[in-house]
A tleap script that builds the chain and sets N, CA, C and O, in Angstrom:
source leaprc.protein.ff14SB
mol = sequence {
  NMET PHE ASP VAL ARG SER PRO ARG THR GLN
  ASP PRO PRO ALA ASP VAL ASP PHE GLU ARG
  SER GLY LEU GLY TYR ARG TRP VAL ARG GLY
  PRO PHE GLY VAL ARG LEU LEU ARG PRO PRO
  ALA THR VAL PRO CYS ALA LEU SER THR GLN
  ALA SER ARG VAL GLN ALA GLY ALA MET TRP
  SER GLY LYS ARG THR VAL ARG LEU LEU ARG
  ARG ASP ARG GLY ALA SER VAL ARG GLN VAL
  GLY SER PRO TRP THR ARG SER VAL PRO ALA
  GLY TYR HIE GLN PRO PRO ARG LEU LEU ARG
  CYS GLY ASP SER MET ARG LEU THR TYR VAL
  VAL THR LYS GLY SER ALA THR ALA ARG VAL
  SER PHE ALA VAL ALA ARG ALA ARG ALA CARG
}
set mol.1.N position { 0.894 -1.413 0.095 }
set mol.1.CA position { 0.322 -0.206 -0.257 }
set mol.1.C position { 0.905 1.291 0.085 }
set mol.1.O position { 0.616 2.204 -0.688 }
set mol.2.N position { 1.528 1.489 0.964 }
set mol.2.CA position { 2.679 2.654 1.463 }
set mol.2.C position { 4.234 1.988 1.019 }
set mol.2.O position { 4.481 0.832 1.363 }
set mol.3.N position { 5.081 2.651 0.372 }
set mol.3.CA position { 6.254 2.482 -0.043 }
set mol.3.C position { 6.716 3.072 1.259 }
set mol.3.O position { 6.245 4.143 1.642 }
set mol.4.N position { 8.067 2.092 2.304 }
set mol.4.CA position { 8.719 2.594 3.310 }
set mol.4.C position { 9.884 3.331 2.684 }
set mol.4.O position { 10.432 2.808 1.714 }
set mol.5.N position { 10.287 4.416 3.113 }
set mol.5.CA position { 11.222 5.309 2.557 }
set mol.5.C position { 11.947 5.989 4.041 }
set mol.5.O position { 11.133 6.390 4.872 }
set mol.6.N position { 13.171 6.099 4.323 }
set mol.6.CA position { 13.674 6.966 5.022 }
set mol.6.C position { 13.681 8.327 5.113 }
set mol.6.O position { 13.915 8.956 4.081 }
set mol.7.N position { 13.452 8.974 6.229 }
set mol.7.CA position { 13.091 10.539 6.401 }
set mol.7.C position { 14.135 11.199 5.574 }
set mol.7.O position { 15.281 10.752 5.586 }
set mol.8.N position { 13.908 11.932 5.066 }
set mol.8.CA position { 14.746 13.044 4.234 }
set mol.8.C position { 14.033 14.399 4.154 }
set mol.8.O position { 12.853 14.717 4.302 }
set mol.9.N position { 15.281 15.175 3.836 }
set mol.9.CA position { 14.476 16.590 3.665 }
set mol.9.C position { 14.235 16.786 1.994 }
set mol.9.O position { 15.030 16.385 1.144 }
set mol.10.N position { 13.238 17.339 1.775 }
set mol.10.CA position { 13.088 18.003 0.431 }
set mol.10.C position { 12.614 19.029 0.453 }
set mol.10.O position { 11.765 19.407 1.260 }
set mol.11.N position { 13.242 19.849 -0.721 }
set mol.11.CA position { 12.872 21.294 -0.755 }
set mol.11.C position { 11.759 21.033 -1.409 }
set mol.11.O position { 11.295 19.924 -1.674 }
set mol.12.N position { 11.215 22.383 -1.739 }
set mol.12.CA position { 9.845 22.292 -2.507 }
set mol.12.C position { 11.103 23.005 -4.068 }
set mol.12.O position { 12.245 23.464 -4.111 }
set mol.13.N position { 9.769 22.643 -5.303 }
set mol.13.CA position { 10.712 22.809 -6.539 }
set mol.13.C position { 10.109 24.239 -6.920 }
set mol.13.O position { 9.992 24.458 -8.126 }
set mol.14.N position { 9.763 25.110 -6.137 }
set mol.14.CA position { 9.790 26.559 -6.434 }
set mol.14.C position { 9.624 27.545 -4.945 }
set mol.14.O position { 9.338 27.250 -3.785 }
set mol.15.N position { 9.870 28.498 -5.456 }
set mol.15.CA position { 9.641 29.391 -4.116 }
set mol.15.C position { 7.906 29.627 -3.614 }
set mol.15.O position { 6.890 29.925 -4.241 }
set mol.16.N position { 8.204 29.314 -2.133 }
set mol.16.CA position { 6.899 29.749 -1.477 }
set mol.16.C position { 6.634 31.068 -0.602 }
set mol.16.O position { 7.594 31.472 0.053 }
set mol.17.N position { 5.922 31.489 -0.557 }
set mol.17.CA position { 5.025 32.584 -0.511 }
set mol.17.C position { 4.834 32.157 0.847 }
set mol.17.O position { 4.094 31.182 0.715 }
set mol.18.N position { 5.059 32.304 2.076 }
set mol.18.CA position { 4.903 31.686 3.644 }
set mol.18.C position { 3.694 33.035 3.585 }
set mol.18.O position { 2.579 32.559 3.800 }
set mol.19.N position { 3.657 34.037 3.432 }
set mol.19.CA position { 2.898 34.878 4.280 }
set mol.19.C position { 1.470 34.607 3.431 }
set mol.19.O position { 0.553 35.089 4.096 }
set mol.20.N position { 1.107 34.165 2.528 }
set mol.20.CA position { 0.212 33.855 1.556 }
set mol.20.C position { -0.544 32.379 1.889 }
set mol.20.O position { -1.741 32.097 1.827 }
set mol.21.N position { 0.742 31.458 2.305 }
set mol.21.CA position { 0.465 30.413 2.520 }
set mol.21.C position { -0.433 29.552 3.673 }
set mol.21.O position { -0.646 28.340 3.703 }
set mol.22.N position { -0.922 30.697 4.689 }
set mol.22.CA position { -1.927 30.051 5.565 }
set mol.22.C position { -1.184 29.847 6.650 }
set mol.22.O position { -1.719 30.301 7.661 }
set mol.23.N position { 0.241 29.140 6.888 }
set mol.23.CA position { 0.968 28.889 7.542 }
set mol.23.C position { 1.153 29.680 9.132 }
set mol.23.O position { 1.656 29.189 10.143 }
set mol.24.N position { 0.546 31.097 8.944 }
set mol.24.CA position { 1.148 32.180 10.332 }
set mol.24.C position { 1.997 32.832 10.525 }
set mol.24.O position { 2.244 33.471 11.548 }
set mol.25.N position { 2.868 32.730 9.073 }
set mol.25.CA position { 3.751 33.704 9.355 }
set mol.25.C position { 3.454 35.054 8.300 }
set mol.25.O position { 2.854 35.041 7.225 }
set mol.26.N position { 4.040 36.107 8.947 }
set mol.26.CA position { 4.116 37.409 8.616 }
set mol.26.C position { 4.859 38.341 8.292 }
set mol.26.O position { 5.744 38.544 9.122 }
set mol.27.N position { 4.869 38.991 7.433 }
set mol.27.CA position { 6.210 40.163 7.597 }
set mol.27.C position { 5.926 41.318 8.323 }
set mol.27.O position { 4.838 41.845 8.092 }
set mol.28.N position { 6.834 41.950 9.345 }
set mol.28.CA position { 6.466 42.690 10.169 }
set mol.28.C position { 7.506 43.897 10.187 }
set mol.28.O position { 8.597 43.821 9.622 }
set mol.29.N position { 7.067 45.021 10.889 }
set mol.29.CA position { 8.260 45.895 10.222 }
set mol.29.C position { 9.218 45.999 11.732 }
set mol.29.O position { 8.840 46.147 12.894 }
set mol.30.N position { 10.386 45.873 11.234 }
set mol.30.CA position { 11.416 45.810 12.574 }
set mol.30.C position { 12.339 47.233 12.611 }
set mol.30.O position { 12.166 48.379 12.195 }
set mol.31.N position { 13.359 46.560 13.300 }
set mol.31.CA position { 14.251 48.136 13.232 }
set mol.31.C position { 15.048 48.605 12.351 }
set mol.31.O position { 15.558 47.847 11.526 }
set mol.32.N position { 15.294 49.881 12.360 }
set mol.32.CA position { 15.800 50.513 11.286 }
set mol.32.C position { 15.662 50.120 9.580 }
set mol.32.O position { 16.528 49.933 8.725 }
set mol.33.N position { 14.420 50.096 9.536 }
set mol.33.CA position { 13.846 50.033 8.209 }
set mol.33.C position { 13.832 48.467 7.373 }
set mol.33.O position { 13.846 48.213 6.169 }
set mol.34.N position { 13.803 47.676 8.449 }
set mol.34.CA position { 14.304 45.900 8.188 }
set mol.34.C position { 12.873 45.368 8.633 }
set mol.34.O position { 12.323 45.468 9.730 }
set mol.35.N position { 12.444 44.786 7.486 }
set mol.35.CA position { 11.446 44.039 7.422 }
set mol.35.C position { 11.486 42.630 7.899 }
set mol.35.O position { 12.226 41.969 7.170 }
set mol.36.N position { 10.985 41.973 8.806 }
set mol.36.CA position { 11.394 40.360 9.524 }
set mol.36.C position { 10.222 39.651 9.235 }
set mol.36.O position { 9.102 40.127 9.422 }
set mol.37.N position { 10.481 38.300 8.694 }
set mol.37.CA position { 9.415 37.496 8.885 }
set mol.37.C position { 9.075 36.965 10.117 }
set mol.37.O position { 9.794 36.292 10.855 }
set mol.38.N position { 8.147 37.249 10.255 }
set mol.38.CA position { 7.318 36.548 11.892 }
set mol.38.C position { 7.071 35.165 11.883 }
set mol.38.O position { 6.076 35.003 11.175 }
set mol.39.N position { 7.411 34.252 12.245 }
set mol.39.CA position { 6.785 32.981 12.570 }
set mol.39.C position { 5.737 32.909 13.313 }
set mol.39.O position { 5.359 33.868 13.986 }
set mol.40.N position { 5.098 31.703 13.288 }
set mol.40.CA position { 3.804 31.603 13.941 }
set mol.40.C position { 3.887 31.026 15.189 }
set mol.40.O position { 4.770 30.175 15.299 }
set mol.41.N position { 3.099 31.289 16.323 }
set mol.41.CA position { 3.644 31.194 17.903 }
set mol.41.C position { 3.503 29.442 17.822 }
set mol.41.O position { 3.973 28.851 18.795 }
set mol.42.N position { 3.060 28.831 17.033 }
set mol.42.CA position { 3.016 27.086 17.000 }
set mol.42.C position { 2.820 26.927 15.762 }
set mol.42.O position { 2.209 27.618 14.948 }
set mol.43.N position { 3.694 25.426 15.613 }
set mol.43.CA position { 3.804 25.067 13.923 }
set mol.43.C position { 3.312 23.405 14.727 }
set mol.43.O position { 3.434 22.945 15.862 }
set mol.44.N position { 2.708 22.886 13.386 }
set mol.44.CA position { 2.062 21.580 13.764 }
set mol.44.C position { 3.207 20.573 14.172 }
set mol.44.O position { 4.401 20.691 13.898 }
set mol.45.N position { 2.540 19.456 14.956 }
set mol.45.CA position { 3.532 18.400 15.240 }
set mol.45.C position { 2.913 17.327 14.766 }
set mol.45.O position { 2.135 16.585 15.367 }
set mol.46.N position { 3.333 17.260 13.520 }
set mol.46.CA position { 3.013 16.111 12.610 }
set mol.46.C position { 3.429 14.588 13.278 }
set mol.46.O position { 4.099 14.358 14.284 }
set mol.47.N position { 2.710 13.552 12.239 }
set mol.47.CA position { 2.751 12.401 13.229 }
set mol.47.C position { 4.022 11.756 12.414 }
set mol.47.O position { 4.376 10.577 12.431 }
set mol.48.N position { 4.441 12.531 11.905 }
set mol.48.CA position { 5.818 11.588 11.167 }
set mol.48.C position { 7.128 11.844 11.702 }
set mol.48.O position { 6.983 12.670 12.603 }
set mol.49.N position { 8.443 11.501 11.564 }
set mol.49.CA position { 9.628 11.740 12.571 }
set mol.49.C position { 10.251 12.621 12.098 }
set mol.49.O position { 11.448 12.597 12.384 }
set mol.50.N position { 9.740 13.843 11.133 }
set mol.50.CA position { 10.489 14.710 10.505 }
set mol.50.C position { 10.499 16.032 11.313 }
set mol.50.O position { 9.335 16.410 11.440 }
set mol.51.N position { 11.040 16.555 11.680 }
set mol.51.CA position { 11.102 18.014 12.347 }
set mol.51.C position { 10.194 18.730 11.682 }
set mol.51.O position { 9.717 18.541 10.563 }
set mol.52.N position { 9.917 19.899 12.779 }
set mol.52.CA position { 9.582 21.130 12.045 }
set mol.52.C position { 10.475 22.163 11.820 }
set mol.52.O position { 11.255 22.580 12.677 }
set mol.53.N position { 10.359 22.699 10.392 }
set mol.53.CA position { 11.173 23.996 10.017 }
set mol.53.C position { 10.793 25.128 10.330 }
set mol.53.O position { 9.573 25.278 10.258 }
set mol.54.N position { 11.608 26.338 10.782 }
set mol.54.CA position { 10.612 27.489 11.184 }
set mol.54.C position { 11.470 28.280 10.002 }
set mol.54.O position { 12.650 28.062 9.730 }
set mol.55.N position { 10.844 28.976 9.543 }
set mol.55.CA position { 11.583 29.620 8.503 }
set mol.55.C position { 11.522 31.338 8.814 }
set mol.55.O position { 10.596 31.942 9.354 }
set mol.56.N position { 12.687 31.847 8.342 }
set mol.56.CA position { 13.081 33.205 8.823 }
set mol.56.C position { 14.105 34.008 7.813 }
set mol.56.O position { 15.142 33.670 7.242 }
set mol.57.N position { 13.403 35.122 7.851 }
set mol.57.CA position { 14.217 35.769 6.525 }
set mol.57.C position { 13.993 37.317 7.047 }
set mol.57.O position { 13.347 37.549 8.069 }
set mol.58.N position { 14.775 38.673 5.994 }
set mol.58.CA position { 14.742 39.758 6.273 }
set mol.58.C position { 14.964 40.662 5.137 }
set mol.58.O position { 15.815 40.405 4.286 }
set mol.59.N position { 14.159 41.812 5.092 }
set mol.59.CA position { 14.164 42.735 3.497 }
set mol.59.C position { 14.508 43.962 4.411 }
set mol.59.O position { 14.138 44.215 5.557 }
set mol.60.N position { 15.426 44.728 3.452 }
set mol.60.CA position { 15.717 45.777 3.599 }
set mol.60.C position { 16.764 46.033 2.421 }
set mol.60.O position { 17.246 45.181 1.675 }
set mol.61.N position { 17.075 47.833 2.432 }
set mol.61.CA position { 17.614 48.293 1.048 }
set mol.61.C position { 18.609 49.112 2.466 }
set mol.61.O position { 18.177 49.508 3.548 }
set mol.62.N position { 20.104 49.149 1.903 }
set mol.62.CA position { 21.001 50.147 2.951 }
set mol.62.C position { 21.941 49.170 3.037 }
set mol.62.O position { 22.076 48.111 2.424 }
set mol.63.N position { 22.594 49.716 3.930 }
set mol.63.CA position { 23.723 48.843 4.773 }
set mol.63.C position { 23.428 48.423 5.897 }
set mol.63.O position { 23.689 49.279 6.742 }
set mol.64.N position { 22.991 47.477 6.336 }
set mol.64.CA position { 22.737 46.405 7.380 }
set mol.64.C position { 23.229 45.106 7.468 }
set mol.64.O position { 23.517 44.518 6.425 }
set mol.65.N position { 23.399 44.458 8.762 }
set mol.65.CA position { 23.795 43.349 8.798 }
set mol.65.C position { 22.490 42.988 9.799 }
set mol.65.O position { 21.965 43.796 10.565 }
set mol.66.N position { 22.082 41.547 9.604 }
set mol.66.CA position { 21.263 40.915 10.496 }
set mol.66.C position { 21.807 39.575 10.676 }
set mol.66.O position { 22.087 38.890 9.692 }
set mol.67.N position { 22.066 38.926 12.518 }
set mol.67.CA position { 22.111 38.237 12.609 }
set mol.67.C position { 20.940 37.389 13.444 }
set mol.67.O position { 20.320 37.867 14.394 }
set mol.68.N position { 20.770 36.163 12.961 }
set mol.68.CA position { 19.370 35.247 13.742 }
set mol.68.C position { 20.296 34.315 14.803 }
set mol.68.O position { 21.194 33.529 14.501 }
set mol.69.N position { 19.822 34.634 16.049 }
set mol.69.CA position { 19.889 33.753 17.288 }
set mol.69.C position { 18.796 33.055 17.445 }
set mol.69.O position { 17.683 33.438 17.085 }
set mol.70.N position { 19.122 31.665 18.156 }
set mol.70.CA position { 17.955 30.754 18.758 }
set mol.70.C position { 18.259 30.433 19.929 }
set mol.70.O position { 19.448 30.311 20.223 }
set mol.71.N position { 17.326 30.237 20.802 }
set mol.71.CA position { 17.613 29.614 22.139 }
set mol.71.C position { 16.336 28.693 22.756 }
set mol.71.O position { 15.140 28.978 22.813 }
set mol.72.N position { 16.768 27.963 23.020 }
set mol.72.CA position { 16.071 26.640 23.110 }
set mol.72.C position { 15.745 26.690 24.927 }
set mol.72.O position { 16.562 27.172 25.711 }
set mol.73.N position { 14.710 26.230 25.262 }
set mol.73.CA position { 14.436 25.914 27.024 }
set mol.73.C position { 15.501 25.228 27.505 }
set mol.73.O position { 15.774 24.077 27.166 }
set mol.74.N position { 16.109 25.875 28.272 }
set mol.74.CA position { 17.016 25.070 28.927 }
set mol.74.C position { 18.729 25.081 28.293 }
set mol.74.O position { 19.683 24.484 28.792 }
set mol.75.N position { 18.730 25.756 27.337 }
set mol.75.CA position { 20.048 25.827 26.768 }
set mol.75.C position { 20.540 27.357 26.663 }
set mol.75.O position { 19.896 28.307 27.108 }
set mol.76.N position { 21.789 27.447 25.999 }
set mol.76.CA position { 22.293 28.635 25.637 }
set mol.76.C position { 21.402 29.131 24.393 }
set mol.76.O position { 20.509 28.533 23.792 }
set mol.77.N position { 22.032 30.652 24.167 }
set mol.77.CA position { 21.886 31.382 22.976 }
set mol.77.C position { 23.017 30.506 22.117 }
set mol.77.O position { 23.968 29.886 22.593 }
set mol.78.N position { 22.649 30.631 20.749 }
set mol.78.CA position { 23.553 30.330 19.617 }
set mol.78.C position { 23.119 31.209 18.662 }
set mol.78.O position { 22.220 32.021 18.885 }
set mol.79.N position { 23.737 31.099 17.527 }
set mol.79.CA position { 23.432 31.894 16.135 }
set mol.79.C position { 23.397 30.612 15.356 }
set mol.79.O position { 24.143 29.636 15.434 }
set mol.80.N position { 22.256 30.863 14.510 }
set mol.80.CA position { 21.764 30.381 13.307 }
set mol.80.C position { 22.394 30.746 12.122 }
set mol.80.O position { 22.072 31.749 11.485 }
set mol.81.N position { 23.297 29.961 11.793 }
set mol.81.CA position { 23.926 30.544 10.146 }
set mol.81.C position { 25.260 31.791 10.184 }
set mol.81.O position { 26.032 32.000 11.119 }
set mol.82.N position { 25.223 32.257 9.292 }
set mol.82.CA position { 26.017 33.183 9.035 }
set mol.82.C position { 25.329 34.764 9.303 }
set mol.82.O position { 24.159 34.958 8.975 }
set mol.83.N position { 26.059 35.737 9.851 }
set mol.83.CA position { 25.158 37.259 9.406 }
set mol.83.C position { 24.479 37.217 8.351 }
set mol.83.O position { 24.571 36.142 7.759 }
set mol.84.N position { 23.826 37.979 7.882 }
set mol.84.CA position { 23.179 38.559 6.612 }
set mol.84.C position { 23.579 39.983 6.251 }
set mol.84.O position { 23.096 40.952 6.837 }
set mol.85.N position { 24.486 40.088 5.257 }
set mol.85.CA position { 24.450 41.387 4.812 }
set mol.85.C position { 24.004 42.201 3.824 }
set mol.85.O position { 24.391 43.333 3.532 }
set mol.86.N position { 22.737 41.198 3.089 }
set mol.86.CA position { 21.974 41.818 2.347 }
set mol.86.C position { 20.436 41.135 2.585 }
set mol.86.O position { 20.528 40.014 3.086 }
set mol.87.N position { 19.151 41.541 2.351 }
set mol.87.CA position { 18.232 40.702 2.176 }
set mol.87.C position { 18.138 39.319 1.836 }
set mol.87.O position { 18.620 38.883 0.790 }
set mol.88.N position { 17.548 38.617 2.660 }
set mol.88.CA position { 17.318 37.164 2.806 }
set mol.88.C position { 15.800 36.794 2.540 }
set mol.88.O position { 15.046 37.157 3.443 }
set mol.89.N position { 15.196 36.126 1.449 }
set mol.89.CA position { 14.052 35.755 1.542 }
set mol.89.C position { 13.883 34.418 2.219 }
set mol.89.O position { 14.776 33.572 2.241 }
set mol.90.N position { 12.571 34.254 2.826 }
set mol.90.CA position { 12.395 33.414 3.431 }
set mol.90.C position { 13.148 32.143 2.449 }
set mol.90.O position { 13.633 32.255 1.323 }
set mol.91.N position { 13.040 30.875 3.361 }
set mol.91.CA position { 13.391 29.721 2.400 }
set mol.91.C position { 14.962 29.640 2.030 }
set mol.91.O position { 15.576 28.631 1.686 }
set mol.92.N position { 15.395 30.783 2.167 }
set mol.92.CA position { 16.749 31.190 1.110 }
set mol.92.C position { 17.961 30.101 2.167 }
set mol.92.O position { 18.663 29.359 1.482 }
set mol.93.N position { 18.165 30.027 3.622 }
set mol.93.CA position { 18.623 29.613 3.951 }
set mol.93.C position { 18.307 28.004 5.060 }
set mol.93.O position { 17.149 27.620 5.225 }
set mol.94.N position { 19.206 27.437 5.543 }
set mol.94.CA position { 19.090 26.287 6.392 }
set mol.94.C position { 18.289 27.133 7.688 }
set mol.94.O position { 18.808 27.929 8.470 }
set mol.95.N position { 16.978 26.720 7.639 }
set mol.95.CA position { 16.272 27.364 8.964 }
set mol.95.C position { 16.257 26.088 10.278 }
set mol.95.O position { 16.392 24.865 10.236 }
set mol.96.N position { 16.088 26.798 11.092 }
set mol.96.CA position { 16.100 26.248 12.327 }
set mol.96.C position { 15.062 25.120 12.646 }
set mol.96.O position { 13.952 25.260 12.132 }
set mol.97.N position { 15.211 24.367 13.181 }
set mol.97.CA position { 14.334 23.299 13.381 }
set mol.97.C position { 13.554 22.768 14.821 }
set mol.97.O position { 14.167 22.978 15.868 }
set mol.98.N position { 12.514 22.236 14.880 }
set mol.98.CA position { 12.289 22.022 15.993 }
set mol.98.C position { 12.086 20.450 15.788 }
set mol.98.O position { 11.476 20.029 14.805 }
set mol.99.N position { 12.729 19.433 16.949 }
set mol.99.CA position { 12.641 18.232 16.468 }
set mol.99.C position { 11.351 17.317 16.960 }
set mol.99.O position { 10.754 16.417 16.369 }
set mol.100.N position { 11.215 17.714 17.861 }
set mol.100.CA position { 10.049 16.744 18.828 }
set mol.100.C position { 9.002 17.568 19.434 }
set mol.100.O position { 9.260 18.531 20.156 }
set mol.101.N position { 7.654 17.131 19.095 }
set mol.101.CA position { 6.289 17.483 19.913 }
set mol.101.C position { 6.854 18.091 21.375 }
set mol.101.O position { 7.849 17.699 21.986 }
set mol.102.N position { 6.035 19.038 21.710 }
set mol.102.CA position { 6.329 20.124 22.615 }
set mol.102.C position { 7.709 20.924 22.915 }
set mol.102.O position { 8.058 21.336 24.022 }
set mol.103.N position { 8.428 21.057 21.681 }
set mol.103.CA position { 9.743 21.672 21.964 }
set mol.103.C position { 10.004 23.067 21.370 }
set mol.103.O position { 9.847 23.110 20.149 }
set mol.104.N position { 10.334 24.106 21.906 }
set mol.104.CA position { 10.276 25.308 22.122 }
set mol.104.C position { 11.439 25.950 21.880 }
set mol.104.O position { 12.478 25.406 22.255 }
set mol.105.N position { 11.490 27.201 21.224 }
set mol.105.CA position { 12.773 28.149 20.713 }
set mol.105.C position { 12.130 29.381 21.186 }
set mol.105.O position { 10.955 29.505 21.532 }
set mol.106.N position { 13.279 30.505 21.152 }
set mol.106.CA position { 13.085 31.791 20.575 }
set mol.106.C position { 14.018 32.164 19.686 }
set mol.106.O position { 15.224 31.930 19.606 }
set mol.107.N position { 13.339 32.722 19.093 }
set mol.107.CA position { 14.031 33.354 17.669 }
set mol.107.C position { 14.668 34.734 17.976 }
set mol.107.O position { 13.928 35.206 18.840 }
set mol.108.N position { 15.546 35.528 17.749 }
set mol.108.CA position { 15.478 36.361 18.026 }
set mol.108.C position { 16.846 37.106 16.742 }
set mol.108.O position { 18.039 36.847 16.586 }
set mol.109.N position { 15.666 38.315 15.886 }
set mol.109.CA position { 16.700 38.912 15.079 }
set mol.109.C position { 17.747 39.917 15.508 }
set mol.109.O position { 17.564 40.524 16.563 }
set mol.110.N position { 18.823 40.144 14.786 }
set mol.110.CA position { 19.952 41.272 15.577 }
set mol.110.C position { 20.130 42.055 14.779 }
set mol.110.O position { 20.794 41.526 13.888 }
set mol.111.N position { 19.905 43.128 14.541 }
set mol.111.CA position { 19.739 44.119 13.523 }
set mol.111.C position { 20.737 45.060 13.853 }
set mol.111.O position { 20.555 45.620 14.934 }
set mol.112.N position { 22.010 45.473 13.047 }
set mol.112.CA position { 22.852 46.365 12.845 }
set mol.112.C position { 22.925 47.296 11.917 }
set mol.112.O position { 23.061 46.947 10.744 }
set mol.113.N position { 22.857 48.513 12.228 }
set mol.113.CA position { 23.205 49.712 11.141 }
set mol.113.C position { 24.383 50.835 11.799 }
set mol.113.O position { 24.018 51.577 12.710 }
set mol.114.N position { 25.452 50.889 11.410 }
set mol.114.CA position { 26.346 51.269 11.867 }
set mol.114.C position { 26.872 50.768 13.189 }
set mol.114.O position { 27.411 49.664 13.260 }
set mol.115.N position { 26.688 51.772 14.531 }
set mol.115.CA position { 26.893 51.476 15.671 }
set mol.115.C position { 26.352 51.190 16.378 }
set mol.115.O position { 26.797 50.858 17.477 }
set mol.116.N position { 24.682 51.195 15.933 }
set mol.116.CA position { 23.343 50.999 16.275 }
set mol.116.C position { 22.643 49.479 16.283 }
set mol.116.O position { 22.151 48.915 15.305 }
set mol.117.N position { 22.741 48.917 17.785 }
set mol.117.CA position { 21.968 47.433 17.365 }
set mol.117.C position { 20.983 47.399 17.985 }
set mol.117.O position { 20.833 48.281 18.830 }
set mol.118.N position { 19.844 46.289 17.799 }
set mol.118.CA position { 18.489 46.370 17.831 }
set mol.118.C position { 17.826 44.635 18.023 }
set mol.118.O position { 17.862 43.822 17.099 }
set mol.119.N position { 17.420 44.424 18.994 }
set mol.119.CA position { 16.716 43.014 18.724 }
set mol.119.C position { 15.748 43.073 18.818 }
set mol.119.O position { 15.283 43.983 19.504 }
set mol.120.N position { 14.674 41.888 18.014 }
set mol.120.CA position { 13.257 41.646 18.059 }
set mol.120.C position { 13.431 39.994 17.948 }
set mol.120.O position { 14.030 39.296 17.131 }
set mol.121.N position { 12.466 39.606 19.400 }
set mol.121.CA position { 12.749 38.239 19.477 }
set mol.121.C position { 10.728 37.593 19.097 }
set mol.121.O position { 9.653 38.188 19.172 }
set mol.122.N position { 11.133 36.068 18.685 }
set mol.122.CA position { 9.659 35.544 18.751 }
set mol.122.C position { 9.782 34.059 19.205 }
set mol.122.O position { 10.597 33.172 18.952 }
set mol.123.N position { 8.497 34.140 20.087 }
set mol.123.CA position { 8.728 32.586 20.526 }
set mol.123.C position { 8.081 31.386 19.304 }
set mol.123.O position { 7.454 31.819 18.337 }
set mol.124.N position { 8.240 30.362 19.423 }
set mol.124.CA position { 7.869 29.393 18.600 }
set mol.124.C position { 7.812 27.900 19.528 }
set mol.124.O position { 8.752 27.327 20.080 }
set mol.125.N position { 6.380 27.517 19.479 }
set mol.125.CA position { 6.472 26.005 20.075 }
set mol.125.C position { 5.957 24.866 19.242 }
set mol.125.O position { 4.892 25.077 18.661 }
set mol.126.N position { 6.416 23.929 19.115 }
set mol.126.CA position { 5.653 22.799 18.376 }
set mol.126.C position { 4.760 22.316 19.300 }
set mol.126.O position { 4.962 21.941 20.455 }
set mol.127.N position { 3.525 22.379 18.514 }
set mol.127.CA position { 2.235 22.020 19.207 }
set mol.127.C position { 2.142 20.767 19.633 }
set mol.127.O position { 2.396 19.947 18.750 }
set mol.128.N position { 1.752 20.133 21.117 }
set mol.128.CA position { 2.038 18.502 21.072 }
set mol.128.C position { 0.805 18.193 20.170 }
set mol.128.O position { 0.087 18.979 19.552 }
set mol.129.N position { 0.746 16.588 20.278 }
set mol.129.CA position { -0.146 15.853 19.710 }
set mol.129.C position { -1.299 15.124 20.932 }
set mol.129.O position { -1.071 14.409 21.908 }
set mol.130.N position { -2.649 15.699 20.338 }
set mol.130.CA position { -3.921 15.351 21.077 }
set mol.130.C position { -3.980 14.453 21.387 }
set mol.130.O position { -4.979 14.076 22.000 }
savepdb mol mol.pdb
quit
């Protein structure tokens, strides 16, 4: 009936508009004229063994640097990927993942313009199975 396959990641064949997808993502105004992709507060917990990806992105013009930080419950803060020095559309880089149902994290965008720095954080949780 169903073929048994090993779990693997498969990227979509085309760009996905996360804001119009109905998944709960939206572009919000951030510091220094940067638009940030805000993830939904909860992502679904599928019955599969696949981790849930949490997309991130930032758009701006001019000279800015944006870093993405992640903090899991009970863990220290760590940087996700490399700092962005130009606009990064959603889905462009390897997104952070929530591995198990009930996991949560805080994503923080750190925006730098010249010597000024500002932070914007969003909490994301993977909904527990009911």
